[in-house]
C-alpha positions in Angstrom: 133.4 62.8 199.8 133.5 64.9 203.2 130.8 67.0 203.9 132.9 69.7 204.8 132.8 73.6 203.0 134.9 73.4 200.0 138.4 75.0 200.1 138.6 78.5 200.0 141.3 81.2 199.3 142.7 82.5 202.7 145.3 85.6 203.6 147.8 85.3 206.2 146.2 87.5 208.0 142.8 84.8 207.8 144.8 82.3 209.1 146.1 83.9 212.2 142.6 85.6 213.2 140.5 82.1 212.8 142.2 79.4 214.2 139.5 76.8 213.8 142.3 74.8 211.6 144.4 73.8 214.5 142.8 70.9 217.5 144.2 70.2 220.3 143.7 66.8 222.0 141.6 66.5 225.3 143.9 64.1 228.0 141.3 61.1 226.7 142.2 61.4 223.0 145.5 61.8 223.7 145.5 58.3 226.2 144.0 56.6 223.4 147.0 56.8 221.2 149.0 55.3 224.0 146.2 52.4 224.6 146.8 51.7 220.8 150.2 52.0 220.5 150.5 49.4 223.4 148.5 47.0 221.6 150.6 47.1 218.5 153.9 46.8 220.0 152.2 43.4 221.6 151.4 42.2 218.4 154.7 43.0 217.2 153.4 42.6 213.0 155.7 44.9 210.4 154.2 47.7 209.7 153.4 46.8 205.9 151.2 43.9 207.4 149.1 46.0 209.6 145.5 46.9 209.5 143.4 49.2 211.6 142.6 46.6 214.1 146.2 46.0 215.2 146.5 49.8 216.3 142.6 49.5 217.9 141.8 53.6 218.8 138.9 54.2 220.9 136.3 56.2 219.8 137.3 59.7 220.6 140.6 59.1 219.2 139.2 58.0 215.8 137.1 60.9 215.7 139.8 63.3 216.4 141.8 62.1 213.5 138.7 61.9 211.0 138.2 65.6 212.3 141.4 66.6 211.1 141.4 64.9 208.0 138.0 66.3 207.0 139.5 69.8 207.8 142.1 69.3 205.4 139.5 68.8 202.6 137.5 71.5 204.1 137.5 76.0 204.1 141.4 76.1 205.3 143.2 73.2 203.2 145.1 72.6 206.7 144.8 70.9 209.9 147.1 71.3 213.1 146.9 68.7 215.5 148.3 69.3 219.0 149.4 67.2 222.1 150.8 63.9 221.0 153.0 62.0 223.2 156.2 61.9 221.2 158.5 63.2 224.8 157.0 59.8 226.1 157.6 57.8 222.7 160.8 56.3 221.9 161.4 56.7 218.0 160.3 53.5 217.4 157.1 53.6 219.5 156.6 57.1 217.6 156.8 55.2 213.9 154.7 52.6 215.3 152.3 54.9 216.4 152.6 57.1 213.8 152.2 54.4 210.9 149.0 53.1 213.2 147.4 56.7 213.2 147.9 56.4 209.2 146.0 53.7 209.2 142.9 55.2 210.1 143.3 58.2 207.9 144.2 57.2 204.5 146.5 54.7 202.3 150.5 55.4 202.1 152.4 56.7 199.7 155.7 55.9 198.6 157.4 58.4 198.7 161.3 58.7 197.4 163.4 56.5 194.8 164.0 54.2 197.9 160.2 53.6 198.0 160.0 54.4 201.2 156.4 54.6 203.1 157.8 56.7 206.5 160.4 59.6 205.7 162.1 60.9 208.6 162.9 65.0 208.0 165.9 65.4 209.6 169.4 66.5 208.6 172.1 63.9 206.9 174.1 66.6 205.7 172.6 66.1 202.3 172.5 69.0 199.5 168.9 70.9 198.6 170.0 72.3 195.5 171.6 69.3 193.5 170.7 67.5 190.5 168.0 65.2 192.2 168.5 67.0 195.4 165.6 66.7 198.2 165.2 68.8 200.8 163.7 66.7 203.7 167.4 65.3 204.6 168.9 68.9 204.5 168.9 72.0 206.8 168.1 74.1 204.0 165.6 76.5 203.5 162.9 74.9 201.0 161.3 76.7 198.2 157.3 76.7 198.0 156.0 73.8 196.8 153.6 70.9 197.7 154.0 66.9 197.9 152.8 64.2 195.3 149.8 63.1 197.3 146.1 64.0 198.6 147.6 65.1 202.4 151.3 65.6 204.1 151.4 64.8 207.2 154.5 66.3 209.4 154.6 64.5 212.9 157.5 66.9 214.7 159.5 64.6 217.3 162.3 66.7 217.9 162.0 70.8 217.5 165.8 72.3 215.8 167.7 74.6 218.0 166.5 77.3 216.2 164.8 78.3 212.8 162.8 75.3 210.8 159.7 77.5 210.5 156.8 76.2 208.5 155.5 78.3 206.3 152.1 77.8 204.3 150.2 79.5 200.8 146.9 78.8 199.8 147.6 78.3 196.4 143.9 79.5 195.6 144.8 82.9 197.0 148.0 83.0 194.7 146.1 82.0 192.1 143.5 85.4 192.4 146.4 87.2 193.0 148.0 86.5 190.3 144.6 87.3 188.5 144.5 90.9 189.9 148.1 91.7 189.1 149.1 90.1 185.8 145.4 88.5 184.7 147.0 87.6 181.6 149.4 85.4 182.8 146.4 82.6 184.2 145.7 80.9 181.5 149.8 80.3 181.1 149.8 78.3 184.8 146.8 76.2 182.8 149.0 75.2 180.2 151.6 72.2 179.9 154.4 72.1 181.8 157.0 69.9 182.2 159.2 69.1 185.0 161.4 66.4 186.6 161.1 63.3 188.5 164.6 64.5 190.3 165.3 60.2 189.8 162.1 58.9 191.9 159.9 57.9 188.6 159.6 54.2 188.2 162.0 52.6 185.7 159.3 52.2 183.3 158.7 56.1 183.1 160.2 59.2 181.7 162.3 61.0 183.9 160.0 64.0 183.5 156.0 64.2 183.9 153.6 67.2 182.5 151.1 68.9 184.3 149.3 72.1 184.6 150.5 74.4 187.3 147.3 75.5 188.0 144.0 73.6 186.6 140.9 74.7 184.7 137.9 72.4 186.6 135.4 75.2 187.5 134.7 73.2 190.8 137.5 71.8 192.1 140.6 74.1 192.3 144.1 72.3 192.1 147.2 73.3 191.3 151.0 71.6 191.7 154.2 73.3 191.4 157.8 73.6 192.2 159.9 75.4 190.4 163.2 73.8 191.1 162.0 70.7 189.4 160.4 72.9 186.7 164.1 74.3 186.1 165.7 70.8 186.4 163.6 69.7 183.3 164.7 72.3 181.4 168.6 71.7 182.4 168.8 68.1 182.4 166.6 66.9 179.1 166.5 68.3 175.9 163.4 67.2 174.5 161.5 68.9 176.6 159.8 72.1 175.4 161.7 75.4 175.9 159.8 77.6 178.8 158.1 80.4 176.7 159.0 84.5 178.0 155.4 84.2 179.5 156.1 80.9 181.5 159.2 82.0 183.3 157.7 86.0 183.9 154.7 83.5 186.1 157.2 81.8 187.8 159.3 84.6 188.8 155.8 86.5 190.1 155.0 83.2 191.8 158.6 83.1 193.6 157.3 87.4 194.4 154.3 86.6 195.4 154.6 83.2 198.0 157.3 84.6 200.8 155.1 87.8 200.8 153.5 89.0 204.4 150.1 89.1 202.5 150.0 85.4 201.7 152.4 83.7 203.5 151.5 82.3 207.1 154.5 81.1 209.7 153.9 78.5 212.2 156.1 77.3 214.4 156.0 73.3 214.9 155.8 72.2 218.6 157.0 68.6 219.9 154.1 66.5 219.8 152.4 68.4 216.6 150.9 66.7 213.9 150.8 69.3 210.4 148.4 67.6 207.8 148.1 70.0 204.5 145.9 69.2 201.4 148.8 69.4 198.7 146.2 70.7 195.9 144.9 74.1 197.9 148.0 74.8 199.5 151.9 75.0 199.2 154.5 75.0 201.8 158.1 75.6 202.5 160.4 75.5 205.7 163.3 78.3 206.8 166.4 77.0 206.9 167.4 75.6 211.1 170.0 75.6 213.3 170.3 71.6 215.1 171.5 71.2 218.3 174.7 69.3 218.7 173.5 66.2 220.7 172.6 63.3 218.3 169.3 62.7 220.0 168.4 66.4 220.3 168.8 66.9 216.5 165.4 68.0 214.8 163.3 65.2 213.7 160.2 65.0 212.1 158.1 62.1 210.9 156.7 62.4 207.0 153.3 60.3 205.7 152.3 60.7 202.2 148.8 60.0 202.2 145.7 59.4 199.7 143.0 59.9 201.6 138.8 58.5 201.3 137.3 62.0 200.9 139.8 63.3 198.4 138.8 65.6 195.3 138.6 64.5 191.8 141.3 66.1 190.0 141.4 67.6 186.4 142.1 65.0 183.4 145.8 66.1 183.1 147.0 65.5 186.4 146.6 62.1 185.6 150.1 61.1 184.3 151.3 62.6 187.7 148.9 60.9 189.8 147.6 57.9 188.6 144.3 58.2 189.3 142.1 61.1 189.3 138.8 59.6 190.6 137.6 61.3 193.7 139.1 59.0 197.4 140.8 57.0 195.1 144.6 55.0 196.2 147.0 57.5 193.9 149.4 59.6 194.2 152.9 59.1 195.6 156.7 58.6 193.5 157.0 55.0 192.7 160.6 54.8 193.3 162.4 51.4 192.2 161.7 49.4 195.2 158.2 48.8 195.2 157.6 45.1 197.4 154.9 42.7 197.0 154.6 43.4 200.5 153.3 47.4 199.7 151.3 46.1 196.6 149.2 44.0 199.3 149.4 46.6 201.6 147.6 49.0 199.3 145.0 47.0 198.4 143.9 45.7 201.3 143.6 49.3 202.9 141.9 50.7 200.0 139.3 48.3 200.7 139.2 48.6 204.4 138.7 52.1 204.1 136.5 51.6 201.2 138.8 53.5 198.5 138.8 53.5 194.8 141.7 51.5 193.6 143.3 49.5 190.6 146.8 48.2 190.0 149.2 50.5 189.2 150.6 51.3 185.8 153.0 53.9 183.9 150.4 56.0 181.8 153.2 57.3 180.1 156.4 55.0 179.4 160.1 55.6 178.1 159.0 54.5 174.9 155.7 56.4 174.9 156.6 59.8 176.0 156.9 62.1 173.8 157.6 65.9 174.0 
């Protein structure tokens, strides 16, 4: 487990005044990633066949990634690492270097119904507010949410013409604000809630899952909410219990609080920035953006979902969705329907290399056993 202090609530002005969650690469640290990239290019292995040895980072570069992950598990629950050489790297080099960094930070999780391991966050003309819609391939503003893993990592390769501002909220502070304004609703957040997988589940799983919005463990805070998926479960699945008036009330209150000036910290991701967020203690969104016309100038970020060795334990109710609640375990991600033997071999090998708890995945709730 990390020796960093545990995550604590923070408000927008706290994050603006204390910038200890921002790390700027030194020239030596940045150069180490170029060295490792050259080695990985020469080896020319498929991503899922690579190990840390195929992306050999010098000690200073490796240490800065360790520090960044530790920062996500500590006070702030987030880290911004600045100064990667994406302006010098081609798109293919950026993807290879990013995967190599990920091998040093954790075990990658699959992210969508196609079971992809690196997602391109860019506008492909898709629609966000539709059945099964996902925000990463649109130019829309996104609802506050968290991703389905210990740490979500976003590497900014190119920025938009305008907009696309990243917004982050401490979910601990959000819970505290609910407790201050409506103490009667805190227990509602800890009830069973049903959410749609938006089509990203394994074929063996039901199309929805059960998970409280806030956990009840007094030692390890944990929150998970995405109203779009909660509303979709109500809309699409008659067998899911209907939301109570109190549940609707607390969702409306969260919608009101999350974008507030008090809670919401905004940051502009610049070219070469790597944003790392602990999904159990932060929520994030972004504003709509306008792109450049030229294809090679359009906004482009690369996303990794990581299970990390220093992760916290999760409440028992989280296991249905995350698959494993043990601290430092390989967990999270959405299976999708295209898991390969190569991915399964990578996952087991990477877990062993990082000393992470791992067990073969199985659906803890199946279509046959699901009962709402």
